[in-house]
C-alpha positions as CSV (number, residue, x, y, z in Angstrom):
1,X,233.3,156.3,191.9
2,X,234.5,154.4,188.4
3,X,235.0,157.9,185.9
4,X,232.8,157.7,182.9
5,X,235.0,158.9,180.2
6,X,232.1,158.4,177.4
7,X,231.6,161.7,177.0
8,X,235.9,163.0,176.0
9,X,235.3,159.6,173.5
10,X,231.3,161.4,172.3
11,X,232.9,164.4,172.1
12,X,235.5,163.0,170.5
13,X,232.6,161.6,167.2
14,X,234.1,163.0,163.8
15,X,231.0,161.4,161.9
16,X,227.9,162.1,164.0
17,X,226.3,160.1,161.9
18,X,227.6,156.9,163.6
19,X,225.0,157.2,166.7
20,X,221.8,156.7,163.8
21,X,223.8,153.8,162.8
22,X,225.0,152.3,165.9
23,X,221.1,152.6,166.7
24,X,219.6,150.8,164.9
25,X,222.2,148.2,163.8
26,X,224.7,145.9,165.4
27,X,228.5,145.5,164.1
28,X,227.5,142.1,162.5
29,X,224.7,142.7,159.5
30,X,226.9,145.8,159.0
31,X,229.7,143.3,158.6
32,X,227.5,141.9,156.4
33,X,226.4,145.5,154.6
34,X,230.0,146.3,153.7
35,X,231.5,147.2,156.6
36,X,231.5,149.9,158.7
37,X,233.4,152.3,156.8
38,X,230.4,152.3,154.0
39,X,228.8,154.7,156.5
40,X,232.0,156.6,157.9
41,X,235.2,157.9,156.8
42,X,236.4,157.2,160.2
43,X,240.4,155.2,159.7
44,X,240.3,152.4,162.1
45,X,238.3,149.6,163.4
46,X,239.5,150.4,166.9
47,X,238.2,153.9,167.3
48,X,235.4,152.8,165.5
49,X,234.8,149.5,168.8
50,X,235.6,152.8,171.2
51,X,232.7,154.9,169.4
52,X,230.3,151.6,169.1
53,X,231.0,150.9,172.8
54,X,230.1,154.7,174.4
55,X,227.4,154.8,171.8
56,X,225.8,152.0,173.1
57,X,226.6,152.5,176.6
58,X,224.7,155.9,176.5
59,X,222.1,156.1,174.7
60,X,221.4,152.1,174.8
61,X,220.3,152.3,178.7
62,X,217.7,153.1,179.9
63,X,216.7,152.6,183.4
64,X,212.6,151.1,182.6
65,X,211.7,149.3,179.5
66,X,208.7,152.8,179.2
67,X,211.9,154.6,179.3
68,X,213.6,152.4,176.2
69,X,210.5,152.1,174.1
70,X,209.7,155.9,174.4
71,X,213.5,157.0,173.2
72,X,213.0,153.9,170.7
73,X,210.5,155.2,169.1
74,X,211.5,158.9,168.9
75,X,214.3,157.6,166.9
76,X,212.9,155.8,164.6
77,X,210.2,158.2,163.8
78,X,213.4,160.5,163.2
79,X,211.7,163.0,165.5
80,X,214.9,164.9,167.4
81,X,218.2,166.2,167.0
82,X,222.0,164.4,167.1
83,X,222.3,167.3,169.8
84,X,219.9,167.0,171.7
85,X,219.3,163.2,171.2
86,X,223.0,163.0,172.7
87,X,221.8,165.4,176.6
88,X,218.9,163.8,176.6
89,X,221.1,160.6,177.1
90,X,224.2,161.9,178.6
91,X,223.0,163.6,181.8
92,X,220.7,160.6,182.4
93,X,223.3,157.3,181.8
94,X,226.8,159.0,183.1
95,X,227.3,160.1,187.0
96,X,229.4,162.8,185.7
97,X,226.7,164.6,185.7
98,X,225.0,163.8,188.1
């Protein structure tokens, strides 16, 4: 069994704002708008990329198109807290919890 350590990476995320940033934009558009450091105080690009990978693997991996559609509409409506978002996406996308 491959161990998914994304939960450890996300647990050390100092700036939960990055979740919303990476759910709505990709690194190319972020760089065009002045770089990731306009969104966060995380100092190194390597750290930001590690968080980006964990965020995308955890929050943007769906079992089907219906769950993706529901999730993205909730995100766009800003109708969910980061904590609920975290639990709702980590548990189904990380085999450590199954």
